[in-house]
C-alpha positions as CSV (number, residue, x, y, z in Angstrom):
1,M,-17.5,13.7,41.4
2,S,-17.6,17.4,42.4
3,V,-20.7,19.5,41.9
4,S,-20.3,23.2,41.4
5,L,-22.4,25.8,43.2
6,A,-23.9,26.9,39.8
7,E,-25.1,23.4,39.1
8,L,-26.5,23.1,42.6
9,G,-28.3,26.4,42.2
10,I,-29.8,25.3,38.8
11,V,-31.1,22.1,40.3
12,M,-32.6,23.9,43.3
13,V,-34.4,26.4,40.9
14,L,-35.8,23.5,38.9
15,V,-37.0,21.6,42.0
16,G,-38.7,24.8,43.1
17,I,-40.4,25.2,39.8
18,L,-41.6,21.6,40.0
19,L,-42.9,22.1,43.6
20,I,-44.8,25.3,42.5
21,A,-46.3,23.5,39.5
22,A,-47.4,20.5,41.8
23,G,-48.9,22.9,44.3
24,I,-50.9,24.7,41.5
25,M,-52.2,21.3,40.3
26,V,-53.2,20.1,43.7
27,G,-54.9,23.3,44.8
28,A,-56.5,24.2,41.5
29,G,-60.1,23.6,42.8
30,R,-59.7,25.8,45.8
31,G,-60.4,29.5,45.3
32,N,-59.4,30.9,48.7
33,A,-55.8,31.9,48.1
34,K,-54.2,34.6,50.2
35,G,-50.9,36.2,49.5
36,A,-48.6,39.2,50.3
37,A,-45.3,40.5,49.1
38,V,-43.0,43.3,50.2
39,V,-40.4,44.9,47.9
40,L,-37.9,47.4,49.2
41,I,-37.1,50.2,46.7
42,G,-34.3,51.9,48.5
43,P,-35.6,52.8,51.9
44,V,-39.3,52.7,50.8
45,P,-41.2,49.5,51.3
46,V,-43.9,48.7,48.7
47,A,-46.3,46.1,50.1
48,V,-49.1,44.3,48.2
49,G,-51.5,41.7,49.4
50,N,-55.1,40.5,49.7
51,D,-55.0,39.7,53.5
52,R,-54.3,42.3,56.1
53,R,-52.8,39.9,58.6
54,L,-50.6,38.2,56.1
55,L,-49.5,41.6,54.8
56,L,-48.5,42.6,58.4
57,V,-46.5,39.4,58.7
58,A,-44.7,40.0,55.4
59,L,-43.8,43.6,56.6
60,A,-42.5,42.3,59.9
61,I,-40.3,39.7,58.1
62,A,-39.0,42.4,55.8
63,A,-38.2,44.7,58.7
64,A,-36.4,41.9,60.5
65,L,-34.4,41.0,57.4
66,L,-33.5,44.7,56.9
67,A,-32.4,45.0,60.5
68,A,-30.3,41.9,60.2
69,F,-28.7,43.2,57.0
70,L,-27.9,46.5,58.6
71,L,-26.5,44.9,61.7
72,L,-24.3,42.5,59.8
73,G,-23.2,45.3,57.5
74,A,-22.2,47.4,60.6
75,L,-20.3,44.4,62.1
76,A,-18.3,43.6,58.9
77,P,-14.7,44.9,58.8
């Protein structure tokens, strides 16, 4: 039996949703959540977060991914 990439993607999304729901249920009593996100709108990074250290880590990861994207784009024929 062959599984298409679309079916595999749907299964992965559903598993991810279940993992997020399980994490919410397990950690519902704890109120010390930290988070950060970086969105690139063109060349401008928009960063939001409630922890400075985590925000800097998110920015560093975004910069590394952007550099890898540009490098791979330059190497492509």
